[in-house]
C-alpha positions in Angstrom: -0.5 0.1 -0.4 1.4 2.9 -1.1 1.6 5.9 2.3 0.1 8.8 1.4 1.4 12.1 3.7 0.2 15.4 4.5 1.5 18.6 5.3 -0.4 21.1 7.9 1.3 24.3 8.6 0.1 26.8 11.6 1.3 30.7 9.6 0.8 32.1 13.0 1.5 36.5 13.7 3.2 36.6 16.6 4.9 38.2 19.1 7.8 40.0 17.0 11.4 40.7 18.1 14.9 40.9 16.9 15.7 37.9 15.5 13.6 34.8 14.1 13.0 31.6 16.3 11.4 28.5 18.1 10.8 29.9 21.3 9.4 27.4 23.8 7.9 29.1 26.8 6.4 27.4 30.5 2.9 27.2 30.4 0.0 28.8 32.5 -2.5 26.9 32.9 -2.8 23.1 33.9 -5.7 22.4 32.5 -5.6 18.7 33.3 -6.1 20.3 36.9 -8.8 22.5 36.5 -10.3 19.5 35.0 -9.9 17.3 37.9 -11.3 20.6 40.8 -14.4 20.4 39.1 -15.0 16.5 39.7 -14.0 16.3 42.9 -14.7 20.1 44.5 -18.4 17.5 46.0 -15.8 15.5 47.3 -13.6 17.1 49.8 -11.3 14.7 52.0 -8.3 16.4 54.2 -5.8 14.9 56.3 -6.8 16.8 58.9 -9.2 15.3 60.2 -7.4 12.2 60.1 -4.6 10.4 61.9 -1.7 9.3 61.0 1.3 6.8 62.3 4.3 5.5 61.1 6.1 4.8 58.9 5.2 7.9 57.1 5.5 7.0 53.3 5.1 8.4 49.7 6.6 7.7 46.6 3.1 9.5 44.5 2.6 6.2 41.9 -0.9 4.8 41.1 -1.9 8.8 41.0 -2.7 11.9 38.9 -4.1 14.6 40.1 -3.5 15.8 43.4 -2.5 13.6 46.6 -3.5 11.2 48.8 -6.1 12.9 50.9 -5.4 10.3 53.4 -1.6 11.2 53.3 -1.7 14.6 52.4 -3.4 18.4 53.4 -3.8 20.5 49.5 -4.3 20.3 47.0 -1.7 22.7 45.1 1.5 20.0 43.2 0.1 18.2 41.1 0.5 14.5 40.8 1.6 12.6 37.7 4.5 10.9 35.9 5.8 12.7 32.8 7.2 16.0 34.3 10.5 14.0 36.5 13.5 13.1 34.4 15.0 10.0 35.7 12.9 9.9 39.1 13.6 6.9 42.1 9.8 5.6 41.2 7.2 5.8 39.4 4.9 8.9 39.8 6.3 12.7 41.3 4.5 15.6 42.7 5.6 18.5 41.0 5.7 22.4 42.4 5.1 25.4 39.9 3.4 27.9 40.1 -0.2 27.4 39.9 -2.5 26.7 41.9 -4.7 23.5 42.8 -7.3 24.9 39.6 -4.4 24.5 37.7 -4.1 28.4 37.5 -0.8 30.7 38.2 -1.4 31.6 41.7 -3.0 35.0 43.4 0.2 36.7 45.1 2.5 36.2 41.7 5.3 38.7 40.8 8.3 38.7 39.0 9.8 39.1 43.2 9.4 35.5 45.2 6.8 34.7 46.2 4.8 31.2 47.7 3.4 29.3 45.8 2.6 25.2 45.7 2.4 24.2 49.4 2.2 20.1 50.2 1.3 19.4 53.9 1.5 16.5 55.6 -2.2 15.2 57.4 -1.2 14.8 61.0 1.0 12.5 62.1 1.1 10.5 65.8 4.9 11.6 66.3 4.4 10.7 70.9 4.2 6.4 70.1 4.0 3.6 68.0 2.0 1.3 67.6 3.5 -1.7 66.1 3.5 -4.4 67.2 3.0 -3.0 70.5 1.8 1.1 71.5 4.8 3.3 73.2 5.8 5.7 73.1 9.0 7.0 70.9 12.7 8.2 72.5 15.7 9.6 70.7 17.0 6.4 71.3 13.9 5.1 68.4 16.6 6.5 66.3 13.7 8.4 63.8 14.6 10.4 60.5 12.7 12.2 57.7 13.9 11.9 53.3 12.7 12.7 50.1 14.3 12.9 46.9 14.3 16.2 44.4 15.0 17.3 41.1 14.6 21.1 40.1 13.5 22.0 36.5 13.0 18.5 35.7 10.9 18.2 31.8 9.6 22.2 33.2 11.2 25.3 33.5 14.5 26.1 35.4 13.4 27.8 38.3 15.8 30.8 38.9 18.8 31.2 42.1 15.8 33.5 43.8 13.4 30.8 44.0 14.3 28.3 45.9 12.3 24.4 47.6 11.7 24.1 51.4 11.1 21.4 53.8 9.2 22.9 57.2 8.5 20.7 60.7 5.3 21.9 62.6 5.7 22.6 66.6 2.3 23.0 67.5 2.8 25.0 70.7 0.9 25.2 73.4 -0.7 28.9 74.8 -3.4 27.7 76.9 -7.1 30.6 76.5 -9.3 30.2 79.2 -12.9 29.6 78.4 -15.7 32.3 80.2 -19.6 32.6 79.7 -19.7 34.9 76.5 -22.1 37.0 78.7 -19.5 37.8 80.7 -18.1 41.4 81.6 -14.3 41.5 80.9 -12.3 44.8 81.6 -10.4 46.6 78.4 -10.7 47.8 75.1 -8.5 45.3 73.1 -10.8 42.2 74.4 -12.0 38.8 71.4 -13.8 36.6 73.1 -13.9 33.5 71.0 -15.3 30.5 70.6 -13.3 27.4 71.4 -11.7 25.7 74.2 -8.1 25.5 73.4 -5.9 27.8 71.1 -2.5 26.4 70.0 0.4 28.6 67.8 1.8 26.8 65.0 5.4 27.3 64.7 6.8 26.6 61.5 10.6 26.0 61.6 13.0 25.5 58.3 14.6 21.9 58.6 16.0 22.0 54.8 16.1 24.2 51.6 17.7 24.0 47.6 18.3 27.8 45.6 16.7 26.8 41.8 19.0 25.5 39.6 19.1 24.3 36.0 18.8 20.4 35.8 22.0 20.5 33.3 24.4 22.4 37.1 22.3 20.1 39.5 23.1 16.5 37.4 26.9 18.5 37.7 27.0 19.0 40.8 25.5 16.2 42.3 25.9 13.4 40.1 22.0 12.0 39.7 19.2 12.9 38.6 17.1 13.4 41.6 19.0 14.1 44.8 18.1 11.8 48.0 18.0 14.0 51.3 18.2 12.1 54.5 17.3 14.5 58.5 17.4 13.2 61.6 14.4 14.3 63.5 15.7 14.8 66.9 14.0 17.3 68.4 12.2 15.3 70.9 10.6 18.4 73.3 9.6 20.0 70.0 8.9 17.2 67.6 7.6 14.4 69.3 4.0 15.0 69.7 0.7 13.7 68.6 -0.2 16.8 66.4 3.3 16.9 64.0 3.7 17.7 60.9 5.4 19.1 58.0 5.3 21.1 54.6 7.3 21.5 51.0 6.7 25.0 49.9 8.4 26.5 46.7 9.0 30.1 45.6 9.0 31.5 42.3 8.9 34.3 40.5 6.9 34.6 36.5 9.1 36.5 34.4 9.7 40.9 33.8 5.9 42.7 32.9 8.1 43.7 29.5 7.9 39.4 28.2 4.8 39.6 29.0 4.7 36.1 27.1 7.1 34.3 29.3 4.6 35.3 32.5 3.6 32.1 33.4 4.0 29.0 34.9 7.6 27.5 35.7 9.7 27.0 38.0 9.2 23.3 38.9 10.9 21.2 41.2 9.5 17.2 41.2 10.4 15.6 44.5 9.6 11.7 45.7 9.8 8.7 47.6 8.9 11.0 51.3 9.4 8.1 54.1 9.9 9.2 57.1 10.2 5.9 60.3 11.7 4.9 63.1 15.1 2.2 63.3 16.9 4.5 60.4 20.7 6.5 60.8 21.9 9.5 58.7 22.9 7.1 55.7 20.3 5.1 55.7 19.8 5.3 52.1 18.9 2.0 50.6 15.4 0.8 50.9 13.9 -2.5 50.2 12.6 -1.7 46.4 11.6 -2.9 43.5 9.6 -0.7 41.0 8.7 0.4 38.1 11.0 3.9 37.5 8.8 5.4 34.3 5.8 5.4 33.2 4.5 2.5 30.3 5.4 3.1 27.0 3.3 3.0 23.6 2.6 -0.4 21.7 2.8 2.3 18.9 6.1 3.3 16.1 5.4 6.0 15.3 2.0 8.0 16.2 0.3 7.7 19.8 -2.7 7.0 18.6 -4.6 6.3 15.6 -8.4 5.7 13.0 -8.4 2.0 13.4 -9.2 2.0 9.5 -5.7 3.3 8.3 -4.1 1.0 11.2 -5.5 -1.8 9.8 -3.7 -0.6 6.2 -0.4 -1.2 8.3 -1.0 -3.1 11.3 2.1 -4.9 11.3 4.7 -1.4 10.7 2.4 0.3 12.9 3.4 -1.8 15.5 6.8 -1.5 17.9 8.6 -4.4 17.7 10.5 -3.9 21.6 9.5 -1.8 24.4 11.8 0.0 26.5 10.8 -1.0 30.5 13.0 0.8 32.7 12.7 -1.0 35.9 15.3 -1.0 38.7 15.8 -2.1 42.5 16.6 0.7 45.5 18.0 -1.2 47.8 21.7 -2.2 48.0 20.7 -6.4 48.1 19.4 -8.9 44.9 16.7 -9.4 43.9 14.9 -12.1 42.2 11.7 -10.6 40.6 9.4 -11.9 38.5 8.0 -9.2 34.5 5.5 -9.7 32.4 2.6 -8.2 30.8 -0.4 -8.7 29.4 -3.2 -7.2 26.8 -6.6 -6.8 26.9 -9.4 -4.6 24.6 -12.4 -2.8 26.8 -11.8 -3.7 29.9 -12.3 -7.6 28.5 -10.4 -10.1 29.4 -6.5 -10.8 28.0 -5.8 -12.1 25.0 -2.3 -12.2 25.4 0.0 -12.7 27.1 4.2 -12.2 27.5 6.2 -13.7 30.3 9.3 -12.3 30.6 10.3 -15.5 33.7 12.7 -14.6 36.2 15.4 -12.7 37.1 17.8 -11.3 39.6 18.2 -7.3 39.9 21.1 -5.7 40.5 20.5 -2.9 43.4 20.0 0.1 41.2 23.0 1.9 42.6 26.3 0.0 41.5 24.6 -0.9 38.3 22.2 1.1 37.4 18.0 0.0 35.7 17.3 -3.3 34.9 19.6 -4.4 31.5 17.8 -8.3 31.8 16.7 -8.3 28.1 13.9 -10.1 28.4 12.7 -6.8 30.7 14.2 -4.2 30.0 13.2 -4.9 25.9 10.6 -6.9 26.0 9.6 -7.8 22.8 6.1 -7.2 21.0 5.0 -10.0 19.2 1.9 -9.5 18.2 -0.8 -6.9 16.7 -3.8 -5.7 18.2 -6.4 -7.2 16.4 -8.6 -6.4 13.3 -12.4 -5.0 13.9 -15.0 -2.8 12.2 -15.0 -0.6 14.9 -14.3 3.5 14.7 -13.6 3.7 18.6 -11.5 0.8 20.3 -8.8 0.7 23.2 -6.6 -1.6 24.3 -5.0 -1.7 28.2 -1.8 -3.3 28.5 -0.6 -4.5 32.2 3.1 -4.3 33.1 3.4 -7.0 36.2 6.6 -6.9 38.3 6.7 -9.9 41.5 9.0 -9.2 43.9 10.3 -11.8 46.5 7.5 -11.4 50.1 7.9 -9.1 51.9 9.6 -6.2 49.1 8.9 -3.3 47.6 5.7 -1.1 47.5 2.9 -2.3 45.9 1.4 0.9 44.8 4.8 0.9 42.2 5.5 -2.4 40.4 2.4 -2.9 38.3 1.8 0.2 35.0 -1.0 0.3 32.6 -1.2 1.8 29.0 -4.1 2.1 27.1 -3.8 2.4 23.5 -7.2 4.7 22.1 -8.4 4.6 17.9 -10.3 6.5 17.1 -10.5 9.6 14.2 -7.9 11.5 14.6 -4.0 10.6 14.8 -1.2 12.2 17.5 2.5 12.1 17.9 1.5 14.1 21.8 1.2 11.8 25.0 -1.8 14.9 26.0 0.7 16.3 29.1 1.8 20.1 28.1 5.0 19.8 29.9 6.0 23.9 27.9 4.7 26.4 25.3 6.4 26.3 21.7 6.3 29.7 20.3 7.3 30.8 16.6 9.0 34.7 17.2 8.7 36.8 14.5 5.1 37.8 12.9 4.5 35.5 10.1 6.4 32.6 11.1 5.3 29.1 10.1 5.0 25.2 11.4 4.4 22.4 10.0 3.2 19.1 11.2 3.6 15.9 8.8 1.0 13.5 9.0 1.9 9.8 6.8 -1.5 8.4 6.0 -1.7 4.5 4.7 -5.2 4.9 2.8 -6.6 8.2 1.8 -9.3 9.5 4.4 -10.9 12.6 5.4 -10.0 15.8 7.1 -12.5 17.8 8.8 -9.7 19.8 11.3 -6.8 19.7 13.5 -6.5 19.6 17.2 -4.3 22.3 19.3 -4.5 23.2 22.8 -2.9 26.5 23.1 -1.4 27.1 26.6 -2.7 30.5 27.7 -0.3 33.1 29.4 -0.9 36.6 31.2 -3.5 38.5 29.8 -4.6 36.2 26.4 -0.7 37.4 25.2 -1.1 34.5 22.7 -4.6 35.9 21.4 -3.6 35.8 17.9 -4.9 35.1 14.6 -3.3 32.5 12.3 -4.0 30.9 8.9 -4.1 27.1 8.8 -2.9 25.0 5.2 -3.6 22.4 4.1 -1.1 21.1 1.6 0.1 18.0 0.3 4.0 15.8 0.4 6.4 16.9 -2.0 9.9 14.8 -1.2 9.4 15.9 2.4 8.3 19.5 1.8 5.1 21.3 1.2 3.9 20.1 -2.5 0.2 20.9 -3.6 -1.5 23.7 -1.4 -5.2 21.3 -0.7 -6.7 24.0 2.0 -6.0 27.9 3.6 -7.9 30.3 5.5 -7.1 32.7 7.6 -9.2 34.0 10.8 -8.6 30.9 13.6 -7.8 31.9 17.4 -6.8 29.7 20.1 -9.0 28.7 22.0 -8.7 27.4 25.2 -10.4 23.7 27.0 -10.7 23.0 30.3 -11.7 19.9 29.4 -9.2 16.2 30.5 -8.1 15.9 27.1 -6.8 19.6 26.9 -7.4 19.8 22.4 -9.7 21.7 20.5 -10.6 20.9 17.0 -10.1 23.3 14.5 -11.9 22.4 12.0 -11.9 22.9 7.8 -14.7 24.4 6.0 -15.3 21.9 4.5 -14.2 17.8 4.3 -11.4 17.6 2.6 -10.2 14.6 0.8 -5.9 13.1 1.5 -6.4 11.0 -1.8 -2.9 11.0 -2.6 0.7 12.5 -2.4 
């Protein structure tokens, strides 16, 4: 079957600068968080109302959007598996300049401002309860640890930006209660309807200034740095109301650069762990886990029409996958790996078994390089059908010997959608793309396996402060001519960026009529 290519070109009218160039800019909003915020607005769960006992642990795997409400209070940070570069395990908490609704914080400015805050629920640091209840003593060796990374796949935090960790030491100031109708002498008296008021004091335990990921890696020789902190101030912190929080300070670009006044200054944290029986050199963890999200099964596109897939399904599939699997401990662990594929949540129809293998520690050997685990073959094709839309779920599973690992990070799922569109994108925007000066052009090439029709182009435009990118543009469609734009088959001026708050954040920019794509 002859491949048919179309090239879609966008003529954008953008801000004039001295030299013409492509630019990558931060995002002002997070449309995915905007959608999740509305879905969860009617179900408000706050960890402050729950009591947490040791150990406290979260590696942010198995969730997307907001933090686990059984552990955390607040929704500023973004839980995801896309923003980090080589995290300890799959899933991180990302700090930036936008709030829980996916919008810039109201106090955002070109000077350092407090942006995202991630606060734990109330933790019982006065006692442990397993195997038997007893008070915690300094000799129990209580330590707090986490991993962090500046920038990731996002924007570089400025040197004036920072990531800060604070511990809470509740005060014990007591207020005597009196009847509300009692006459009190003095003009500066306030009657408070409460029986006790505790003055909270937050103490800074650690901070890091902003820097680029490249400089960070050069300085520490790692993509993520682990921080281990002793919690040995028993008088201050060994209470039944202990809490901790992470905060980041961010800055916006100057007003003379309005296109850059958007979200940025990202930090990623992972593997937050608080427990007794630890030490300052306790940097290894009994955990075998996936360290990246599940890969796509298709070779070129993240999604494509089912009829296009049917015409070239053999070449459409990847030959192998790339899996990142890690062992965070210092010992080898015998593990098994497999994946299975199902259709529309039905029973699996394809199984791959990678067998067993003794996974070596990451600290000495890096990610698993055993081919049946790290490069599993794709020795099947998605079944052919007549439906216009269908999806397949691939589930990747790690099994390790008993009492090893965190179960939430040993399973991955990837959903392959066949619908009425071709896409290269994975659906998460880490940054914005722009063209300067005015009149710049950008083209995307799509290769078809059979003649088809085009009714429009789905695009996602990131918002900037004061809607600085509302500019009219052309939408042009060309046939291919040896990899370059050939015959112009559609052109229209007058399109403008529109914004969506749905989980699928793209907007369809329709053509005036159906365009038949019959040949090159």
